[in-house]
C-alpha positions in Angstrom: -0.2 0.0 -0.1 0.7 3.3 -0.7 -0.1 6.3 1.8 -1.0 9.8 1.1 -1.9 12.6 3.7 -4.4 15.0 2.1 -6.1 18.0 3.6 -8.2 20.2 1.2 -9.8 24.0 1.7 -12.9 24.8 0.7 -15.0 28.1 0.5 -17.9 26.7 2.3 -19.6 23.2 3.5 -21.8 22.2 0.8 -20.3 20.1 -1.6 -21.5 20.4 -5.0 -22.2 24.0 -4.4 -18.8 25.3 -2.9 -15.8 24.5 -4.1 -12.1 23.3 -3.4 -9.6 26.3 -3.2 -6.1 24.6 -1.8 -5.3 20.4 -1.7 -2.2 19.6 -0.2 -1.0 16.0 -0.7 2.3 14.5 1.1 3.3 11.2 -0.3 4.6 9.4 3.2 7.3 6.9 1.8 9.3 10.2 0.8 7.7 12.6 2.2 7.4 14.9 -0.7 4.5 17.7 -0.2 2.3 18.9 -3.4 0.4 21.9 -2.6 -2.2 23.4 -5.0 -4.1 26.8 -5.1 -7.1 26.2 -7.1 -9.4 29.1 -8.8 -12.5 28.6 -7.9 -15.2 28.9 -10.6 -17.9 30.7 -8.5 -16.7 32.6 -5.7 -19.5 34.7 -5.1 -20.8 31.6 -3.7 -18.3 31.5 -0.8 -19.3 31.3 2.6 -17.8 34.1 4.9 -17.1 31.9 7.7 -14.6 29.7 5.7 -12.9 32.6 4.4 -12.9 34.1 7.2 -11.4 30.7 8.9 -8.6 30.5 5.9 -7.9 34.7 6.4 -9.2 34.6 2.4 -11.1 37.2 0.7 -13.0 36.3 -2.3 -10.7 37.9 -4.2 -7.8 35.5 -3.1 -10.3 32.8 -4.5 -9.3 34.1 -8.1 -6.0 32.9 -7.9 -4.3 29.9 -8.4 -4.7 27.5 -11.6 -8.0 26.3 -12.7 -9.5 23.2 -11.3 -8.6 21.0 -14.9 -4.4 21.5 -14.8 -4.8 21.2 -10.8 -6.5 17.7 -11.6 -3.6 16.8 -14.3 -0.7 18.0 -12.0 -2.3 15.8 -8.5 -2.7 12.8 -11.0 1.0 13.5 -12.3 2.5 13.6 -8.3 0.2 10.7 -7.4 1.0 8.3 -10.7 5.0 8.7 -9.8 4.5 5.8 -7.3 3.4 3.6 -10.2 0.8 2.0 -8.2 -3.5 1.7 -8.9 -5.7 3.1 -7.1 -6.7 0.3 -5.0 -3.0 0.2 -3.7 -3.3 3.6 -2.8 -4.7 5.1 0.5 -5.4 8.0 1.2 -5.3 9.9 4.8 -7.6 12.7 5.9 -8.9 14.1 9.1 -12.6 14.1 8.6 -11.7 12.0 5.6 -15.3 11.8 4.4 -15.5 15.8 3.9 -12.1 16.1 2.1 -13.4 12.6 -0.2 -16.7 14.5 -1.1 -15.2 17.3 -2.3 -11.9 15.6 -4.2 -14.6 13.2 -5.9 -16.8 15.5 -7.0 -14.1 17.9 -8.1 -12.8 14.8 -10.4 -16.4 14.4 -11.3 -17.0 17.9 -12.7 -14.1 16.9 -15.1 -15.6 13.7 -15.8 -12.5 11.3 -13.9 -12.2 9.4 -10.9 -9.7 10.6 -7.9 -7.0 8.0 -8.2 -6.9 6.9 -4.6 -9.8 4.5 -3.8 -8.7 3.9 0.0 -9.4 6.5 2.4 -8.3 6.6 6.1 -9.7 8.9 9.2 -7.9 10.5 11.6 -10.9 11.4 12.8 -12.2 8.0 13.7 -8.8 7.2 14.8 -9.1 9.7 17.2 -12.4 8.7 18.4 -11.1 5.1 19.1 -8.0 6.8 20.9 -10.2 8.7 23.3 -12.0 5.9 24.3 -9.1 4.1 24.8 -7.9 6.7 27.4 -11.5 7.2 28.9 -12.4 10.4 27.6 -15.9 10.7 27.9 -17.6 13.0 24.6 -14.1 14.2 23.3 -13.6 17.0 20.6 -12.4 15.4 18.0 -11.1 18.7 15.3 -8.1 18.8 14.5 -6.5 20.8 17.4 -8.2 18.2 19.9 -6.8 15.1 18.0 -3.6 16.3 17.9 -3.7 17.1 21.8 -4.9 13.5 22.4 -2.5 12.0 20.2 0.1 14.2 22.0 1.3 16.3 19.4 1.5 20.3 19.3 -0.5 22.0 16.8 1.5 24.2 14.4 1.0 27.7 13.3 -1.1 28.3 10.3 -4.2 26.3 10.9 -6.6 26.0 8.6 -4.2 26.2 5.5 -4.0 22.9 3.9 -0.2 22.9 3.4 0.2 23.2 7.5 -2.9 20.8 8.3 -1.6 18.2 6.2 1.5 18.0 8.0 
């Protein structure tokens, strides 16, 4: 299995309406990281709370490369491993969120994301918290880091930081 760690930033929470505006992915085997800022098609749809969390403006959403170019760059990066999609694992915090948005972006271009298996660190955090006897723990990324004994990095809610 080839493992990747992925984080995405979106301009809102509604998949199919809001868009990915940043993806960062690390290939675990060589720790190589690829981060791409994606120019969104509909910046006017951006949720102001999502922009505030990321420290971005609607103008910032017009920066970056087109979705099709981002897909091509990410596919090229992933293909370097020579593995099949079912031999790759994508690790994310709240993987169902990232998976929906990533799969939606690829589907918009008539493609499938080249990683089929997903591992959720949020679900892993819940299991770890239960083992530690924590009742109804928070499982956001900061809480997950605390529970696992890691320090939070400055620059949260920016994919290149959150992915690492």
